[in-house]
C-alpha positions as CSV (number, residue, x, y, z in Angstrom):
1,M,-1.5,73.3,-139.7
2,L,-3.1,70.9,-137.3
3,K,-1.1,69.7,-134.2
4,V,-1.9,66.5,-132.3
5,V,-0.7,66.9,-128.7
6,S,-0.4,63.8,-126.6
7,M,0.5,63.9,-122.9
8,W,1.0,60.9,-120.6
9,K,2.4,59.6,-117.3
10,L,4.8,56.7,-116.7
11,P,2.9,53.5,-115.9
12,D,3.3,52.1,-112.3
13,G,6.5,50.1,-112.1
14,M,8.3,51.6,-115.1
15,S,11.4,53.6,-114.4
16,E,12.2,56.8,-116.3
17,Q,15.4,55.1,-117.6
18,S,13.4,52.1,-118.9
19,F,10.9,54.4,-120.6
20,E,13.5,56.6,-122.1
21,D,15.5,53.7,-123.4
22,W,12.4,52.4,-125.2
23,Y,11.2,55.8,-126.3
24,R,14.5,56.9,-127.9
25,S,15.6,53.6,-129.4
26,K,12.2,52.4,-130.7
27,H,9.2,54.7,-130.4
28,I,10.6,57.9,-131.9
29,G,11.7,55.9,-135.0
30,D,8.3,54.3,-135.4
31,A,6.5,57.6,-135.0
32,K,8.7,59.3,-137.6
33,R,7.4,56.8,-140.2
34,I,3.7,57.9,-139.8
35,P,2.5,59.2,-143.2
36,G,1.7,62.8,-143.5
37,L,3.7,63.8,-140.4
38,R,5.3,67.2,-141.0
39,R,6.9,67.9,-137.7
40,Y,7.5,65.9,-134.6
41,T,8.5,67.5,-131.3
42,V,9.0,65.6,-128.1
43,N,9.0,67.2,-124.7
44,R,9.7,66.0,-121.1
45,V,8.9,67.8,-117.9
46,A,11.9,69.5,-116.4
47,E,13.5,67.3,-113.8
48,S,13.0,69.8,-111.0
49,E,9.2,69.9,-111.8
50,R,8.5,66.2,-112.3
51,A,7.3,65.3,-108.8
52,K,4.5,67.9,-109.0
53,A,3.7,67.7,-112.7
54,P,0.5,65.8,-113.8
55,Y,2.3,64.4,-116.8
56,Y,5.8,63.1,-117.7
57,R,6.0,63.8,-121.4
58,M,4.2,65.5,-124.2
59,A,4.6,64.9,-128.0
60,E,3.5,67.3,-130.7
61,L,2.8,65.8,-134.1
62,S,2.0,68.3,-136.9
63,F,0.0,67.6,-140.0
64,D,-1.3,69.7,-142.9
65,S,-4.9,69.3,-141.8
66,L,-7.4,67.5,-139.6
67,A,-8.1,65.2,-142.5
68,A,-4.4,64.4,-142.9
69,A,-4.1,63.6,-139.1
70,K,-7.2,61.3,-139.3
71,A,-5.8,59.5,-142.3
72,A,-2.5,59.0,-140.4
73,F,-4.4,57.5,-137.5
74,E,-5.8,54.9,-139.9
75,S,-2.3,54.0,-141.3
76,P,-0.5,50.7,-140.4
77,E,2.4,52.8,-139.2
78,W,0.3,54.7,-136.7
79,K,-1.5,51.5,-135.5
80,Y,1.9,49.7,-135.1
81,A,3.5,52.6,-133.2
82,F,0.7,53.0,-130.8
83,A,0.0,49.3,-130.2
84,D,3.6,49.0,-129.2
85,A,3.3,52.0,-126.9
86,K,0.0,51.0,-125.3
87,D,1.5,49.5,-122.1
88,K,4.1,52.2,-121.7
89,L,1.8,55.3,-121.6
90,A,-0.3,55.8,-118.5
91,A,-3.3,58.1,-118.5
92,P,-2.7,59.4,-122.0
93,I,-4.7,62.3,-123.4
94,R,-4.8,63.6,-127.0
95,L,-5.8,67.0,-128.2
96,F,-6.3,68.2,-131.8
97,L,-5.2,71.8,-132.0
98,E,-5.3,74.2,-134.9
99,S,-1.8,75.6,-134.8
100,E,-0.4,78.9,-135.9
101,E,3.2,80.1,-135.7
102,V,3.4,83.7,-134.5
103,P,6.5,85.5,-135.6
104,L,8.5,87.3,-132.9
């Protein structure tokens, strides 16, 4: 399994509420249409930790392989979702991680 992890801050002038309204009503639905996406996990820094955290949110997108993730990045669905998000994500970073579930 390959996991694409993205982390970002809120852009200057955007409130958490404005971001969350857009993120939940628009972006999550757009992201769920990305071909080859097997799992989609969204994370937000705990409220008590936000003032000192370097990022506001993190999204984890799971694919079968690096090739599947790269193919998804070329899809119209990916391009649309991330063109729409461009002005709403400040200082984004993206990591490609080989992921393994460890049974407890």
